C-alpha positions in Angstrom: 191.7 23.7 45.3 193.2 26.6 43.2 196.6 25.0 42.9 195.0 22.0 41.2 193.8 24.0 38.2 194.2 22.4 34.8 194.4 25.8 33.1 197.2 27.4 35.1 199.5 30.1 33.9 202.8 31.5 35.3 203.3 35.2 34.4 206.7 36.7 35.4 208.6 39.9 34.7 212.1 38.4 34.0 213.4 35.0 32.8 214.7 33.1 35.9 211.7 33.9 38.2 210.4 30.5 37.3 213.2 29.0 39.4 211.6 30.3 42.6 208.6 28.0 42.0 210.3 25.3 40.0 208.7 22.4 41.9 205.2 23.8 41.3 206.1 24.4 37.6 207.2 20.8 37.1 204.1 19.5 38.9 201.4 21.7 37.4 203.0 22.4 33.9 201.4 25.8 33.4 201.5 28.1 30.4 204.6 30.3 31.0 204.6 33.9 29.9 207.6 36.2 30.5 207.4 39.9 29.8 211.1 40.9 29.3 214.4 39.3 28.2 216.2 39.7 31.5 219.1 41.5 29.9 220.0 44.1 32.5 222.9 46.5 32.4 225.5 44.9 30.2 224.1 41.3 30.5 222.9 38.8 27.9 219.2 37.9 27.5 218.1 34.9 29.5 215.2 34.0 27.3 216.7 30.9 25.7 217.8 29.6 29.2 214.2 29.9 30.4 212.8 28.4 27.2 215.0 25.3 27.7 214.1 25.1 31.4 210.3 25.3 30.8 210.6 22.6 28.2 212.6 20.4 30.6 209.9 20.9 33.2 207.3 19.7 30.7 205.5 23.1 30.7 204.6 25.3 27.7 206.0 28.6 26.6 203.4 31.2 25.8 203.4 33.7 22.9 204.7 36.4 25.3 208.2 35.1 26.1 210.9 37.7 26.6 210.3 39.8 23.4 210.6 43.1 25.3 214.2 44.1 26.1 214.8 45.2 29.7 216.2 48.5 28.5 213.0 49.2 26.5 210.9 48.6 29.6 213.1 50.9 31.8 212.9 53.6 29.1 209.1 53.3 29.1 209.2 53.8 32.9 211.3 56.9 32.8 209.3 58.4 29.9 206.0 57.5 31.7 204.9 55.8 28.5 201.5 54.6 29.8 200.5 53.2 26.4 203.4 50.9 26.5 202.2 49.2 29.7 198.6 49.3 28.8 199.3 47.6 25.4 201.5 45.0 27.1 198.8 44.3 29.6 196.2 44.0 26.9 198.4 41.5 25.0 198.7 39.5 28.2 195.0 39.5 28.7 194.4 38.2 25.2 197.0 35.4 25.7 195.4 34.3 29.0 191.9 34.5 27.6 192.8 32.5 24.5 194.4 29.8 26.7 191.2 29.7 28.8 193.3 30.3 31.9 191.5 30.0 35.2 194.4 30.3 37.6 197.4 32.6 37.4 200.6 32.9 39.5 203.0 35.7 39.1 205.4 38.2 40.6 204.6 40.2 43.7 205.2 43.8 44.7 208.3 43.8 46.9 210.1 47.0 45.9 213.2 45.0 44.7 212.9 45.7 41.0 210.5 48.0 39.2 209.9 45.4 36.4 208.7 42.9 39.1 206.3 45.4 40.7 204.8 46.5 37.3 204.5 42.9 36.2 202.1 42.5 39.1 200.1 45.6 38.1 199.9 44.3 34.5 198.7 40.9 35.7 196.0 42.4 37.8 194.8 44.6 35.0 194.8 41.7 32.5 192.6 39.7 34.8 190.2 42.6 35.3 190.1 43.0 31.5 189.2 39.3 31.0 186.5 39.6 33.7 185.0 42.7 32.0 185.1 41.0 28.5 183.9 37.6 29.5 182.4 37.8 33.0 184.8 34.9 33.9 186.8 35.1 37.1 190.5 34.0 37.2 192.2 33.0 40.5 195.1 35.5 40.9 198.1 34.4 43.1 201.5 35.9 43.7 204.8 34.5 45.1 207.9 36.2 46.6 211.1 36.6 44.7 213.3 38.1 47.5 213.4 37.3 51.2 212.2 34.1 52.9 209.1 32.5 51.3 208.0 31.2 54.7 207.1 34.7 55.8 204.1 34.4 53.4 202.6 31.6 55.5 200.8 34.4 57.5 199.0 35.7 54.4 195.3 34.9 54.3 194.5 32.2 51.8 198.2 31.3 51.3 199.3 27.7 50.4 202.6 26.0 50.1 203.9 23.6 47.4 206.5 21.7 49.5 209.3 19.7 47.9 210.6 16.3 49.0 214.4 15.8 49.5 214.9 14.4 46.0 212.9 17.2 44.4 214.8 19.8 46.5 218.2 18.4 45.4 217.1 18.5 41.7 215.8 22.0 42.1 219.0 23.3 43.7 221.1 21.7 40.9 218.8 23.3 38.2 218.9 26.7 39.9 222.7 26.7 40.1 223.1 25.4 36.5 220.8 28.2 35.3 222.6 30.9 37.4 226.0 29.7 36.2 224.9 29.8 32.6 223.3 33.3 33.0 226.2 34.7 35.0 226.0 38.3 36.2 224.0 39.2 39.3 222.0 36.0 39.3 224.9 33.9 40.6 225.4 36.3 43.5 221.7 36.3 44.3 221.5 32.5 44.4 224.6 32.1 46.6 223.6 34.9 48.9 220.1 33.3 49.4 221.7 30.0 50.3 224.3 31.6 52.6 221.7 33.6 54.4 218.8 31.1 54.7 220.3 27.7 53.8 219.3 25.4 51.0 215.9 24.7 52.6 214.8 28.1 51.4 214.1 26.4 48.0 212.0 23.6 49.5 208.8 25.6 50.3 207.1 27.4 47.5 204.5 29.8 48.9 201.7 31.4 47.0 199.1 33.9 48.3 196.1 35.6 46.7 197.1 38.8 45.0 195.4 42.0 46.2 195.5 45.0 43.9 194.4 47.2 46.8 197.2 46.1 49.1 199.7 46.5 46.3 198.6 50.0 45.1 200.8 52.4 47.1 203.1 50.4 49.4 206.1 52.7 49.4 204.7 56.1 50.3 206.8 56.5 53.5 209.9 54.3 52.8 211.6 54.3 49.3 211.9 50.8 47.8 215.2 49.0 47.3 215.4 49.7 43.6 215.4 53.5 44.2 218.3 53.3 46.6 220.1 50.9 44.3 219.5 53.2 41.3 221.0 56.1 43.2 224.2 54.1 43.9 224.4 53.1 40.2 224.0 56.7 39.0 226.7 57.8 41.4 229.0 55.1 40.0 228.3 56.2 36.5 226.4 53.1 35.3 223.0 54.8 34.9 222.0 58.4 34.0 218.7 58.4 35.8 217.1 56.9 38.9 213.7 55.2 38.6 211.6 56.7 41.4 208.6 55.1 43.1 206.6 58.3 43.4 207.7 59.9 40.1 207.4 56.8 37.9 206.2 53.5 39.3 203.2 54.8 41.3 202.0 56.8 38.4 202.2 53.8 36.0 200.6 51.5 38.5 197.7 53.9 39.0 197.2 54.2 35.2 197.0 50.4 35.0 194.5 50.4 37.8 192.2 52.9 36.1 
């Protein structure tokens, strides 16, 4: 069974995403790789919080662990700096290969944040790179960061890491402690999820096989949330530019697929 791999890795775009699969993290103790520092607009980096959380869970931090500032990544998106993303994906491939990883879980494409979606593209490319260099396959799974995880139960090949009551209680306490320490939007996101779905939303951690084909161009007809959110932030004077799916993300994702 894929989830029982002894060479698992967790690859996420922002610190804090590990909270979504905290039960699995504590059980499997994977190598954890985080692409950015999580310091959004006017917020502090969350790297140290995640480093402490990973250590508490008994897992291991990889050599890629929040060194890229969020603002650097967003600038690379707006400038269509393909080399930035290709190089980061190559570094990720090297880290996974040196760790002899055979099973990866990471962010999925949901249209909520461009960093999340491009993290998925970089994971997929890194795994293809390893396959090309070594001929070795790596199981490639994704998990949701927004919405209700149970919706993923319909995905072909999906599996659930289900927490018991004691584990759930511990997870909720750790999630709230992390959010309170990080402050900013994370507190609101946690409380909104609990208010909308109840605390049981944290009990089931769903994973499904990643599909680069399914993720390639998912927002051709309906703009993603981050585009609408960006328009509102520009109108409020917080941002100067809007990251667009068709103008930015789709082009970078296609470059990573090439």
